[in-house]
N, C-alpha and C positions, 0 to 999 in steps of 0.2 A: 596466526603468524604472518609478522611483517616480512613484506618482499625484501628481495635484495638489494633491488633497486627502484629508483623514484624519479618520476616526472616531476618535476615543478614547475609553476608558472611564477616567477618574481614580476613583481607590477612595481616599478619602482623610476620614479620621473630624472632621479639626480645619478647621471652618470657614473659618476666618483662612487656612491652609495651602493649602487647596481653593482661594478667591478670589485668592489671592495667585499660583497656577499657573496658572489661569483666565486671568487678567488677563496674562498673562506671555506664552502661546500667541496671545491676541487682537490685542495689541500686535505682536507678531515676524511673526504667520503671516499676519495682514491677511486674513483670513476663510479660512486655510486647513487650520485646524482646526476639527472639531466635536466639541466635548467634552461627555460626560455624567458628572454626579458623583453616585457615589453612596458610602454613609458607612460601608457594613458587608461583609463576606465574602456572608452573606446574599444581600444584594441585586443585588453581583456575578455571582453565578453565576447567578442569576437571568437579569438583562442579557447576558451571554456565551451563557446559552443560546437567547437571541430576536434579540440585535443581532448587525450584521455591522462586527465592528470591526476596526481596522488595525494597534493596540496598547493595550497596558494600563500605566497610571502608576500603581504600588501602594505604599502605606506598609506596611507591615508587620505593625506592631500595631495592632488593631483592638479594636472591642468585643466582637467576638466569633471572634476570632484573632489568634495573636499571631505572631510572629516568620518565620521559615523555613515555618512553617505554610501560613502565608496564601499563598507566595509555589508551595507543594506543591502546594496544591488550582486556584489557578487555571494551572498549567500541567499540572495533570491535566485541568481541565475545559475546556481551550483551548489545546491543545498547538500548535497552526496560530498562533496572536500570539506576536507580541515583548512582552516586559515588561520596563520600565524600572521596578527600584525605588527610592523616594521614603524615604530615612532620617534618624532624627535623629540618628542617631550618628556621629560623624567616624570611629568607627575602620573602618578601610580592610576589616578581616577578614570583617566583617562582610557586605559587598558584593561582595566576591570570592566569598566562601560563596555569596552567593544568584546571584551567573553562576555556578559551578560545577552549580549543582539547576536552571540554565536561563535565569535571568533573562539579556537582551542587556548591561543597562547599572545603574548603580548609580549616583544623583544625592544629594547631603546636602542637608536642606533648611536654607535659608540660605545657603546656599556654590555656589549656579548663579545663573546669570540669563538672559534671553531668549535671546542666541546659543547656549549653554551646553544650556540645554534642548532647543532647536529641533535643534542637531545631535545631539544623545541620541537624538531621537525618530527624524531622516531615518536615521541610521547602524544602530540597532535595525533598524529595521525591513528595511533593504537585507541587514544582513548574518543576519537571520532568512530573507529570501527564497533566499540562498546557500547557506544551512543547507541547509535542505527541499531543494533542486537536489541535492547533494553527497549527501543523504541517501538521494535517490530515484535517482540512480545506482548507486549501491552497492547496492540491490536488485532493478535492471531487469536483465533480462538483455540486453546491447546490439544482439545479431544481430534479434532477435525481436520483443524490445520487450514481454515477458511477463516476469510477475517471476521471478528466479533462486533457485537453492536459499535465498539468505538471508531474499530476500523471501518465499518460501514460509513458512520456519522463523518468522518473524516473525510471520506475518497467520494462521497456521494456527488457531491456539487459539480465537480466536472463532467460527468457523465450527465447529470439532469441538466445540464447550461447547456452540452451538446445535441439533446434528444430536442430544446426548444428551440434550437437555429438551425435544425436542419429540415428538411423534406420527410423523413424517415420517422416513425413514431417509436417514442422511448416506453419502455416497457419498467412495471415493477411489479414482481409475483414472489406472493408469501407462499409457502409450504409448512407444512405439519405433516408426521408420522399418523396414520390411523391404528389406533387401538394400540400406541406406543407403552401407554400403562401397562397392558396387558404382557408385555413382554417382558418389563421391569420386575413386575409382580409374582407372575409364571416361570419365569427363566431366570432372574437376579439381574441384576443392573451391569454388570459385565456383557449381557447381551444386548443390554439396552444400548451400552455405550459401543459395540458392534455394529447394530444396525446403523445409527448415527453416524460412524465413519463409514458404512459401504451408503449407505443414501449422498454423505458429504461427496464420496467417488463417483458417484454417478453423477450428480449436478454435475462436475468436474467434466466428466465424459460428455456430456449433450450440450452442455454451454458451450458458446464461441471462449476464446482465450478473453477477450476485453470486456467480460460482464463481471460485473461486480457482486460476486457469491458470499454471504455472508451467513452465520447462527448467532441467531439473536437471543439462543437461550434454551434450554430444555431440547424438546422436538421441532422449534420454529427456526424456518430458513427465509431468507431472502433472495432473488435475484433482479439486478438490477441491471439495463442493458437499453443499447438502441437499435432500431431492427435492419439487419443490415437488406433485408428485403421485405414485401408488406407479404402478411402472413407469419413470421418469423416466430415469433415466441408461441402461437398458437402450434404450429409444427415441433417447435420443441419441447413443450409439455406433452404433446404427442408420443415423440422419441424416447422420454424418460419414461412414461407409462409404459411401453413397449420394454424398453431395458430391465423395468423392475420384471415384470411378466412371465420374461424370459428367466431371471434368474429365480422367483417364488418357484418356477415348473421342474428346477433344476434338483437332481435327486441328492440329500442327505441335507438341505438348508433345514435348521434349527426354529427358523420361524420367519414369516412373509411381513416382507415391507411394502406398505403401501402408503402411497402420499395423496392429500388433497390439497387445492394449490386454489388461490386466487387469481385474478390480473389484472392490472390497471394499466391503462395509458395514458399518454402526455406527447405534446408534440406543439409545433409552433402554433398551431391551429386551436389548442387544448394546452394552455400554458399554466398547469395544476402544479403548487406550489408541493416539495416533497414529504411534508406533514400531512397533507391532506391526500397523497399517492398512496401512502401508508394505510392510512386509515380506509382507504378506497377497497385494497388490493385484500386489506384485515376483515372486511364486512363480506368479501367475495369468496374469501378462503373459508369462513364460517356457514355462506349459504351451501358452496360443495359441500362442505362436510354434512352436515344437513342432509344433504339428498343421497350422497352415498351411504350416508347411515340407512337412511330410509329403504335402496333401494336391497341393503346387505340383510336386513331385516326382514324384508319381503321374502330374500331368498332361501333365506331358514327358515319361515314359518312354510315354506314350497316344500323342502326338502323334506321337512317334518311329516305334511301332509302324505307325499309319497311314499315315508317311510312304515307311516301307520299301513 
């Protein structure tokens, strides 16, 4: 649903052109557009940092920026906003190139009227919204709502870098569900899906909001974050064990949810690349899973002897 009113950032260094554009929006919009006009890129960047805009209308050639570099700066500073380029050139190649670089539309100055301007704004806002939805769907795991592997790969760099630059340790933790195949084989894939969703919810509940949580596929999950205090990662893993244990002793649960985990750490004193960290966490997971399997086998053997 498109909003009833829009906050527009108009980036235009020619006063006459700016007044014409503002007049068009006042006449056609009847109060629908709240326009803020700035005359250079530096002022626009400052406003984008502070303001809650719906769209940017931008000339490309400014006192402090020229050509498509202007557009690149805007889309870099405010990737969540649609941009309509206002160009003095009638060369379609410039406009098409602008759209390839992230603009939603382009209009040639002196060659559009109020209706064309409003149509461009409304269509650009809606098209940008739909594109954001599509991009989000591409990086979200449909079943659990966590990020998928593509989403993890897209977002991990900033968290990894933060861990390398602070005194606190960063951590990567791999998880998989113990005896998940048994749930699928004995109770069906619907129950298996329920187990995955429940486990994803447990991860959200115990980890901090700034942790990157992802499902890599099947019953494989990963958490990436930076510890707010020493020992946080180990404490969180214990909290997860406690949550699952309490869930498993509840009456009426159709299956148990248990997990093995593998932890790897990094920081400015241990600047390990992400690929190596993932491999390290995966190895730790395998060792932990084998240890848990042996403990269960020993417990089952003891129970058999007691029964006999």
